[in-house]
N, C-alpha and C positions, 0 to 999 in steps of 0.2 A: 737430425732434425726431421720432424714429422712433416709429411706433405700437407699443404694447405687444403682446406675443404674446397672442393670445386664450386665454382659459381653456379647457382641455379640457372636452368636454361632460360627462364623468363627474365633474367637480368636482375631480379630482386635479391637482396642479401637475406641470409637466414637470420631470424630473430631468436634470441635466447628466451627461454621461458621466464616470464616476469615474476618477480617476487609476489607472494600472496598479498592481495589487496587488504587494507585494514578492515574493510567490511566483511571479509571472509573469515576473520578470526573468530574463534568460539565466543570470547567475552563480548565482542561487539554484537554478534548475533543474539546473545542472551539479552543484552540491553534492548535490542530491536523487538524481540518477542515479548519482553515485559511491557514495553511501550504499546505493543499491539494489543495485549490483554487489557491494559489500563484503558486504552481508547475504546475497545469493544465493550468493556464494563460500563463506562460512562455513557456511551451512546445507547446501549441496551437499556440502561436505567431510565434514560429519557424516553425511549420508546415505550417501555412498560408503564411508566408514569402517565404518559399520554393516553395509553389504552385504559388504565384503571381509574384515573382521576379526571379524565376528560382533556380535550385538546385546547382548553381556553387559553393556556399560557404558551402555546406553541406558536411561534412566528413562522408562517408558511414561507415567507421570503428567505429567511435564514436556512430552513431545511431544503428549499429548492436550490439555493446556492451551494449548500453543503453536498447535496446529491450530485450536482454538476462537478464540483471540485473532486469528490470521491471517484466519480466516473473517469475524469481525466487523469487522476493519480493512478487509478487502476490500469488504464491503458499504458501509462508511463512505466508502472511497475512490471507489467507483462513484458514490455520491451527490454527492461533491465534483467528480466528473469530472476527477480529477487523474491523468494517465497515469503519473507517477512512482510514486505510491502504489499504483495498480492493479497495475503490473508487479511492484513489490517484494512486495506481499501475495500475488499469485498464486504467485510463486516460493516465498515463505515457507510458504504453505499446502501446496503440492505437496511440498516437502521435509519438512515436519513430518508430514504424513499418510503419506508414503512411509516415513519412518524409523519411525513408529509401526507400520505394517504389517510392516516387516522385524522389528521387536522382537517383535511378537505372534506371528509365524510361527516365529521362532527360539527361542522359549521353550517 
């Protein structure tokens, strides 16, 4: 019979390495990156359209709230240390803020 592991001095029990989280799997990461690129493409399209065709159809309140949401999600993503969320929210924040600036200048 093998001797039992000694108890840690601080009284806490040792924890075994947890199984990989579902979000760490390669297939799940790929879905996240595809979603990131789709979001970036749609927001960049809106930003370029506002730059080239004018900001008449841009709702400043929508993009102000989107900027706030993107900023908060970016902070959340940084806390999670999730590179997919960080990248997506950086792009979303840059596009939302840029579109909001274009709309503000164009009015």
